[in-house]
C-alpha positions in Angstrom: -35.8 26.8 -116.4 -37.8 29.7 -115.0 -41.1 28.1 -116.4 -40.3 24.8 -114.6 -39.5 26.6 -111.4 -42.8 28.5 -111.6 -44.6 25.2 -112.3 -43.1 23.5 -109.2 -44.0 26.6 -107.2 -47.6 26.3 -108.4 -47.7 22.6 -107.5 -46.3 23.4 -104.1 -48.8 26.1 -103.5 -51.6 23.8 -104.5 -50.4 21.0 -102.3 -49.9 23.3 -99.4 -53.4 24.8 -99.8 -55.4 21.6 -100.4 -53.8 19.1 -98.1 -55.4 17.8 -94.9 -54.7 20.1 -92.0 -54.9 17.6 -89.2 -52.0 15.4 -90.5 -50.1 17.8 -92.6 -46.5 18.4 -91.5 -45.9 20.4 -94.7 -47.6 23.3 -92.8 -44.3 23.8 -91.2 -42.6 24.6 -94.5 -42.5 28.3 -95.2 -43.5 28.8 -98.9 -41.5 32.0 -99.0 -38.3 30.1 -98.2 -39.1 27.5 -100.8 -39.6 30.2 -103.4 -36.4 32.0 -102.4 -34.3 28.8 -102.6 -35.8 27.8 -105.9 -35.1 31.2 -107.4 -31.5 31.0 -106.2 -31.1 27.5 -107.6 -32.6 28.7 -111.0 -30.2 31.7 -111.0 -27.1 29.6 -110.3 -28.1 26.5 -112.3 -27.3 24.4 -109.3 -30.0 21.9 -108.3 -30.5 19.2 -105.7 -30.4 15.6 -107.0 -32.4 13.0 -105.1 -30.9 9.5 -104.6 -32.7 6.8 -102.5 -30.9 3.8 -100.9 -33.8 1.7 -102.4 -36.7 2.4 -104.7 -38.9 -0.4 -103.3 -39.6 -2.2 -100.1 -41.4 -5.5 -99.9 -42.9 -6.3 -96.4 -43.4 -9.9 -97.6 -46.4 -11.7 -96.1 -48.1 -9.9 -93.2 -51.4 -10.4 -91.4 -54.4 -8.2 -92.1 -54.4 -5.4 -89.5 -50.6 -5.4 -89.2 -49.0 -1.9 -89.4 -45.4 -2.5 -90.6 -43.0 0.4 -91.1 -39.9 0.8 -93.3 -37.3 3.6 -93.9 -35.9 4.8 -97.1 -32.7 6.9 -96.9 -32.7 10.1 -99.1 -29.4 11.5 -100.1 -28.9 14.8 -101.8 -26.2 14.2 -104.5 -26.8 17.7 -106.0 -25.2 21.1 -105.5 -28.1 22.9 -103.7 -30.3 22.2 -100.7 -33.0 19.6 -101.2 -36.4 20.7 -100.0 -39.2 18.1 -99.7 -42.3 20.2 -100.0 -44.7 17.3 -99.5 -45.0 13.5 -99.4 -48.2 11.8 -100.3 -49.2 8.1 -100.1 -51.2 6.6 -102.9 -54.0 5.8 -100.4 -54.8 6.7 -96.8 -53.3 3.4 -95.6 -49.8 4.5 -96.6 -48.4 7.2 -94.3 -45.0 8.9 -95.0 -43.0 10.9 -92.5 -40.4 13.0 -94.2 -37.6 15.5 -93.3 -39.0 19.1 -92.9 -35.6 20.8 -92.9 -33.5 21.1 -96.1 -31.1 18.3 -96.9 -27.7 19.8 -97.6 -25.6 18.6 -100.6 -23.9 15.3 -99.6 -26.2 14.8 -96.6 -28.9 12.1 -96.0 -32.2 11.9 -94.2 -34.8 9.3 -93.5 -38.2 8.9 -95.2 -40.3 6.7 -92.9 -43.3 4.9 -94.4 -45.9 2.9 -92.5 -48.6 0.7 -94.1 -52.0 0.0 -92.3 -53.1 -3.4 -93.8 -56.5 -3.3 -92.1 -59.2 -4.0 -94.7 -56.5 -4.7 -97.4 -56.2 -8.5 -97.9 -54.3 -9.8 -100.9 -51.4 -8.4 -102.9 -50.8 -4.8 -102.2 -48.6 -2.2 -103.9 -48.6 1.4 -102.8 -46.5 4.4 -103.7 -45.2 7.5 -101.9 -44.7 10.6 -104.1 -42.4 13.3 -102.9 -42.8 16.8 -104.2 -39.3 18.4 -104.2 -37.3 21.3 -105.6 -35.2 18.9 -107.7 -35.1 19.2 -111.5 -37.7 16.4 -111.8 -40.0 18.1 -109.3 -41.2 14.7 -107.9 -39.8 11.4 -106.8 -41.6 8.1 -106.1 -40.9 5.0 -103.9 -43.0 1.8 -103.7 -44.0 -0.5 -100.9 -45.4 -4.0 -101.4 -47.0 -6.6 -99.2 -49.0 -9.8 -99.4 -51.7 -9.4 -96.7 -53.2 -12.6 -95.3 -56.9 -12.0 -94.6 -58.3 -12.2 -91.1 -60.1 -15.5 -90.2 -63.5 -15.5 -91.9 -62.5 -12.7 -94.2 -62.5 -12.7 -98.0 -59.7 -11.8 -100.4 -60.9 -9.0 -102.7 -58.7 -7.6 -105.5 -55.9 -5.3 -104.5 -56.9 -1.7 -103.6 
């Protein structure tokens, strides 16, 4: 348990130190608070448990250049505060906005995800990975779309 906690802390430190500063809301998360909460959770054996209202969202057919958004609801079904340390899209076209405050046991919060389809014609499937203080340490949701190319464009393989 302690080894897993240290591993999650190392990942959190790496994510916080290497992520992009101009768009990084995780800068608002105090690593000392994360470390304290994780140590308390390890000591009590009580952990947060992440539950999503859906694991996947299909935008259907959209036009190239559209920027649709969706929202996933995150519920903490565990016995300790859930802290989302970071959220990362599988490419720069997928932008998550996640709760920066701990999610209390039994409470829910939104995870908003936008997709910029510019330059992405064809079938698309992207993921958002959350780094959390849950037992698993990370959680993943998926978005999909069939992007109709702009007039005169080509349809390359999915990116």
